[in-house]
N, C-alpha and C positions, 0 to 999 in steps of 0.2 A: 495396290497399284491397279488401277483400272485404265484401260486403253480402249477406245472406241476405233473401229477399222471401217474403212471405206473402200470396197473394193470395185473397180471398174472395168475390168475385163480379166611379212610384214607389209604395208600398203602400196599400192601401185604408185610409182613415182613416173609420171609422164606430163609432158607439156599439154596445156589445154586441149581438149578433144571436140573441137567445134562448140566452144562455149563462149560466152561473150566477155571474158576478161583476159585476153590474151597479152596485152601490152601493159607494161608497169612503167611509169615514168619516174625516172631516178636521177639525182643529181650527184650520186656517189662516185667516185674516182674509179672504182672498180668497174661500175656498170654506167657507162654514159648513157643517158637516155637516147631512144627507148630501149627496152630489152625485154625478153620473156622469161618469166619466172618458172619454177616448176610447180606444178599443181599435183597435191596428195590426195587420194580418194580411194574408197572401197567398192563404190557403186560402178554399174555398167553404163551408166548414162541414160538408161531407159526409165519411163516413168510407168508403173504398173497400178500404184494405188497410192493412197496417202493416209496418215495417222493423225489422230489428236488426242490430247488428254482430255478427261472430263474438267478437269481444274488446272487453271494457269499456275505458272511458277515452276511446272515440271517440264523435264526435256530429255533430249537423247543426245550423245555424242561419241565422238571416236578418239581412241589413243592412237597418236601418230609418233613414229620414231624415225627420224631421217638418217641415223647413224653418223651425223656429221656435228661436232660442236659449234657452237656459236651460229645455229641456223637463225635467220632472220624470219619472222612471220609477218608478211605484209598485208594479206587480205583474207577475208573468209567468204564462202560462198554456199549457198543454199538454193535448192529448187522447191519452191513453194506450189502446193497444187493450185491451179487456176480457178476452179470452179466449185470446190467444196472446202470447208463446210458452209453452210448459208445460215446467217447472214456474213459470216466470216470477220476477218479482221485484216488490217493493211500493215500491221507492225507485228514484231516479234524480236526476241532478244538474242543476240549472239554472246557467247563466253569462251574465253581461251583461258585454261588452267595449265598450271605446271604439272608435272608427274612427279610422285614421289618414290618411284620405283614399284609401286604395286597398284596404285590408284590415283585417280585425280585428285590434286591437293590445291594449292593457293590460286586465287583468280588472279590472273594477270591483267585481263582487260574485259570489260562486258559493257553492254549498252543496247538500246533499243534502235532498230533499223527498220526501215519501210521496205516492204516487199515489191518486187517488179513483177508484174503481171506478164504471163507468157514468155518468160526467160527466167534465167538464172539471176538470182538477187547476189550481187558481189559488192562487198564493203571493204574498201580501204580502210585499215585500222587508223585511227588518229595519230598514233605514233607506232611505228614498227617495233616489234617486239623481238629482243634477240635473246633466244633461249639457248643457256650454256650448254647443254648435254644433247639438244636436239630431241628431247622427249617431252610431249606435250599433249593437250586434249583441246578439242574444238566441240563446243556444245551448241544445239539450238534448244532455245527456252521459250515455251509457249506463253504469251501474253493473253489473257482472258479465258473465260471458261466456255467449255464448248456449248452451242456452235459459234460463240463470238470470238472467234480465233483463226489462226491459219492452220491448214493442213500441210505436214511436211511429207513430201513426196518420198517413195521407195521404189526400188527396182523388183525385179521378179524373183531373184534368187540371193540367198545369204551365202556368201562364199566361206567366210570364217568368223565365227562370233568371237573370238578372241579379243579384238580390239574394241567390242561394243560396250557402251556404258549408258545409264540413265541416271537422271537426278529427280529427287521429289522436292527439290528446292533446298533442303537443308543437309542431305547426305547423298552419296553416290553407290549405285550398285551396278553389277556386271551382267551384260547380256541385254538382248533385244527380243521383242516378240516375234518378229519374222525375218524380213529381207533387208537389204542395205539401204540406208537413208542416203538421200542425195545431200551429203555435207562435204564441202571440200575446203582445201586450204592452200593459199598460194605463198610458197615461200622462197627464198634465197639463200642457199649454202654455200660458205666460202670454197 
């Protein structure tokens, strides 16, 4: 596992903290449109630096536990670094997996999305995912080899490495190289 670093200078369950995805439109009887979902994340919202893999198909992610059965996963959010690497790429892959009790397991949804420059990239899942036990993982997967890829932003301090996971494309491993990545998930719990 080789990681390139560019240095420029359980989860928190909090409603969005000045990020660009505060409203979810829903036609469900429990939540007449519009309503605000809950955002789960580990980062502090600051952008300190960014990371990229030398090879595409690899990524980083988090284990999230809501403690609530039948949690609905609505959207995923990522803060992609704006000016690095060069020439960069405008797309990356999101992945939502189930949790088998000790590691990420079955992929529940995955797809390529286009980054938003200068802000959070939020992506509404094509179909909301209902996770029966409220334990799941959300991953950022790099498309393209360095430097033809996105750089995933990180904050300045790692609070707790317990929920941190990486993938080499075919398997999962525990732990991150440094700080908390800016990966978030929008959920609705009954």
